[in-house]
C-alpha positions in Angstrom: 3.8 -24.8 -67.9 0.2 -25.3 -67.0 -2.2 -28.2 -67.6 -3.6 -26.2 -70.5 -0.2 -26.4 -72.4 -1.6 -26.4 -75.9 -3.8 -23.3 -75.4 -1.9 -21.2 -72.8 0.3 -18.1 -72.9 3.3 -19.3 -70.9 7.0 -18.6 -71.2 7.1 -20.1 -74.7 4.8 -17.2 -75.8 6.2 -14.2 -73.8 9.6 -15.2 -72.6 11.3 -15.8 -69.2 10.0 -14.3 -66.0 12.6 -12.2 -64.2 13.6 -13.7 -60.8 12.5 -10.6 -58.9 8.9 -11.1 -60.2 8.5 -14.5 -58.6 6.6 -14.1 -55.3 5.8 -17.7 -54.3 6.3 -21.4 -54.9 3.9 -24.0 -56.1 3.2 -26.6 -53.3 0.6 -28.9 -54.8 -1.6 -29.7 -57.8 -5.0 -28.1 -57.2 -6.9 -29.5 -60.2 -6.0 -31.5 -63.3 -8.4 -31.9 -66.2 -8.0 -33.8 -69.5 -9.8 -31.9 -72.3 -9.5 -34.9 -74.6 -11.2 -37.4 -72.3 -14.9 -38.2 -72.1 -17.2 -36.3 -69.8 -16.9 -38.7 -66.9 -13.2 -39.1 -67.2 -12.1 -35.5 -67.5 -10.8 -35.1 -63.9 -7.4 -36.7 -63.3 -8.2 -38.0 -59.8 -4.8 -39.4 -59.2 -3.2 -36.0 -59.6 -5.5 -33.9 -57.3 -3.7 -32.4 -54.3 -0.5 -34.1 -55.1 2.5 -32.5 -53.5 5.1 -30.9 -55.9 8.7 -31.7 -54.9 
């Protein structure tokens, strides 16, 4: 699920991804934006470049 969970076409929309279609692994969070926040608070600074375990 992406950061844009309320307006994205993920597995809830089109179903599961076959295992042979997976070509990589997520390593870190590149960018995280909060659409509901004010202009100066949109970027979630604490999440940028965080390693995904």
